[in-house]
C-alpha positions in Angstrom: 0.0 0.0 0.0 1.3 3.4 -0.8 2.9 5.0 2.2 1.5 8.4 2.8 1.5 10.6 5.8 -2.1 9.9 6.9 -3.0 10.0 10.6 -4.5 6.5 10.3 -1.3 5.0 9.0 0.7 6.6 11.8 -1.7 5.2 14.4 -1.5 1.7 12.8 2.3 1.9 12.9 2.2 2.7 16.6 -0.1 -0.3 17.1 2.3 -2.5 15.2 5.2 -1.3 17.3 3.2 -2.0 20.5 2.3 -5.5 19.4 5.8 -6.2 18.2 7.1 -5.2 21.6 4.5 -7.5 23.2 5.6 -10.4 20.9 9.2 -9.8 21.9 8.2 -9.9 25.6 6.5 -13.3 25.2 9.7 -14.7 23.6 9.1 -14.3 19.9 11.9 -13.0 17.7 11.5 -9.6 15.9 9.1 -9.6 13.0 10.3 -9.3 9.4 8.1 -9.1 6.3 10.6 -11.4 4.5 11.7 -14.9 5.4 15.4 -15.5 5.7 15.4 -18.9 3.9 13.1 -17.9 1.1 15.0 -19.6 -1.7 15.4 -22.9 0.2 11.7 -22.9 1.1 10.7 -22.4 -2.6 13.0 -25.3 -3.6 11.3 -27.7 -1.1 7.8 -26.4 -1.9 8.3 -27.1 -5.6 10.0 -30.5 -5.5 8.5 -33.3 -7.4 7.7 -36.6 -5.7 10.8 -38.2 -7.4 13.0 -35.4 -6.1 11.6 -35.8 -2.6 12.3 -39.5 -2.6 15.9 -39.0 -3.5 16.6 -36.8 -0.4 18.6 -38.2 2.4 17.3 -38.5 6.0 19.1 -35.3 6.9 17.7 -33.4 3.9 14.2 -34.5 4.8 14.7 -33.2 8.3 16.1 -30.0 7.0 13.2 -29.5 4.7 10.7 -30.2 7.5 12.4 -27.7 9.8 12.6 -25.0 7.2 8.9 -25.5 6.2 7.8 -25.5 9.8 9.6 -22.1 10.3 8.1 -20.7 7.1 4.6 -21.9 8.2 5.1 -20.1 11.5 6.1 -17.0 9.6 3.1 -17.1 7.3 0.8 -17.5 10.3 2.4 -14.6 12.0 1.9 -12.5 8.9 -1.7 -13.5 8.8 -2.2 -12.7 12.4 -0.6 -9.3 11.9 -3.0 -8.4 9.0 -6.0 -9.7 10.9 -5.0 -7.5 14.0 -4.6 -4.5 11.7 -8.1 -5.0 10.1 -9.8 -5.5 13.5 -8.1 -2.4 14.9 -9.2 -0.3 11.9 -12.7 -1.6 12.0 -13.0 -0.8 15.7 -11.6 2.7 15.2 -14.1 3.3 12.4 -17.0 2.1 14.6 -16.0 4.4 17.5 -15.6 7.4 15.2 -18.9 7.0 13.4 -21.0 5.7 16.3 -24.4 7.4 16.3 -23.7 9.3 13.0 -24.9 6.5 10.8 -28.5 7.0 12.0 -28.7 10.4 10.3 -28.5 8.8 6.9 -31.2 6.9 5.0 -30.9 3.5 3.4 -29.8 0.0 4.5 -27.5 -0.3 7.4 -24.6 -0.9 5.0 -25.5 2.3 3.1 -25.8 4.3 6.3 -22.4 2.9 7.4 -20.7 3.8 4.1 -22.2 7.3 4.1 -21.0 7.9 7.7 -17.5 6.6 6.9 -17.3 8.8 3.8 -18.2 11.8 5.8 -14.5 12.5 6.8 -11.1 11.7 5.4 -9.8 10.0 8.6 -12.5 7.3 8.5 -12.0 6.9 4.8 -8.2 6.4 5.4 -9.1 3.8 8.1 -11.4 2.0 5.8 -8.7 1.9 3.1 -6.2 0.4 5.7 -8.8 -2.1 6.9 -9.6 -3.2 3.3 -5.9 -3.5 2.5 -5.2 -5.6 5.6 -8.2 -7.8 4.9 -7.0 -8.4 1.3 -3.5 -9.3 2.5 -4.9 -11.6 5.2 -7.2 -13.3 2.6 -4.2 -14.0 0.5 -2.6 -15.8 3.4 -5.6 -17.8 4.6 -4.8 -21.5 4.9 -1.3 -21.1 3.5 0.4 -21.7 6.9 -1.4 -24.9 7.3 -0.7 -25.9 3.7 3.0 -25.3 4.1 3.0 -27.3 7.4 1.3 -30.1 5.6 4.1 -30.2 3.0 6.6 -30.2 5.9 4.8 -33.1 7.4 5.3 -35.0 4.1 9.0 -34.6 4.6 8.7 -35.9 8.1 6.7 -38.9 6.9 9.2 -39.5 4.1 12.0 -39.5 6.6 10.2 -42.0 8.8 9.5 -44.3 5.9 13.2 -44.2 4.9 14.2 -45.2 8.5 11.8 -48.1 8.4 13.4 -49.5 5.2 
């Protein structure tokens, strides 16, 4: 999303900083938009069955560990976007509370008219929509990546049993 100097963006960045601090206090490492082993993750995610079967026990373990870490990263990204969207939605509600009744139409129409009344709520709505779109793109990906990692664990176990 284009970085402008809107008040809403500044408030969201303060929220992110506060939540990042909280995550650090509970023992999580600092957040980064990028994953440090991106190229290796892509390699394991795109392997054919034949390529997977040629891996050694150690390579299977390495793949499972990398994919578990990447799954955690994706889930954290999803949680971050979900928190942003909820924050923006709650801010909008508190700012327009009571104002929507002065408009005619369905509740959705009244809500939209009240939001469009001022630039700050419009900025919040843009942030909310953007965060929701980003979260939607990540939905179920963490679980899917973990499932691929589990394939490597199962393959490793099968190789030990041979």
